[in-house]
C-alpha positions in Angstrom: 67.9 -68.2 21.9 71.3 -66.7 22.3 73.1 -66.8 25.6 72.8 -63.0 25.9 69.0 -63.5 25.2 68.6 -65.9 27.7 70.2 -63.4 30.4 68.2 -60.6 29.5 64.9 -62.6 29.2 65.0 -63.2 32.9 66.0 -67.0 32.6 66.0 -69.0 35.7 69.4 -68.8 37.3 70.2 -72.5 36.6 69.6 -71.8 32.7 71.9 -68.6 33.0 74.6 -70.9 34.9 74.4 -73.8 32.0 74.7 -71.1 29.5 77.8 -69.8 31.2 79.4 -73.0 31.5 78.4 -74.3 27.8 80.3 -71.3 26.6 83.3 -72.1 29.0 83.1 -75.5 26.9 82.7 -74.1 23.5 85.5 -71.5 23.7 88.0 -73.1 26.0 90.8 -70.5 25.5 88.6 -68.0 26.6 89.9 -65.6 29.0 86.8 -65.0 31.0 86.9 -67.7 33.1 90.4 -66.4 34.7 88.8 -63.1 35.0 86.4 -64.5 37.7 86.8 -64.0 41.2 87.0 -66.7 43.8 83.3 -65.3 44.9 82.1 -65.1 41.2 83.2 -68.9 40.4 81.3 -69.8 43.9 78.3 -68.3 42.6 78.5 -69.8 39.2 78.8 -73.2 41.0 75.7 -72.4 43.2 73.6 -71.5 40.2 74.8 -74.7 38.4 73.4 -76.6 41.2 70.1 -74.8 40.7 70.2 -72.8 43.9 68.1 -70.1 44.1 69.3 -66.6 44.9 67.6 -66.5 48.3 69.5 -69.9 49.1 72.9 -68.6 48.0 72.3 -65.5 50.3 71.5 -67.7 53.1 74.2 -70.1 52.7 76.9 -67.3 52.1 75.2 -64.7 54.6 75.2 -61.9 51.8 72.6 -59.5 50.7 70.3 -60.3 47.7 72.0 -57.1 46.1 75.4 -58.8 46.5 74.0 -62.1 44.9 72.9 -60.0 41.7 76.0 -57.9 41.5 78.2 -61.0 41.6 76.0 -63.0 39.0 75.9 -59.7 36.7 79.7 -59.4 36.9 80.2 -63.1 35.8 77.8 -62.3 32.7 79.5 -59.1 31.9 82.7 -61.1 32.2 82.0 -63.9 29.7 79.7 -62.2 27.4 81.7 -59.0 27.0 84.9 -61.0 26.0 
């Protein structure tokens, strides 16, 4: 299953984070990592630690929509390069 298929199939957040991190490892010159905001990097790290969206919301005191938006931004920046 490709990275984009994992995301569109509604994979668990930890699997999405692993796919994004693996993408960075395979393409170290990928400029996408430099496009991520501090918050997007933070989201990616939380996902890599297998935190659920609700745990991220609580930890950062942000709305569920904000979590989804930031994660969607990460996916777009990484896979649209």
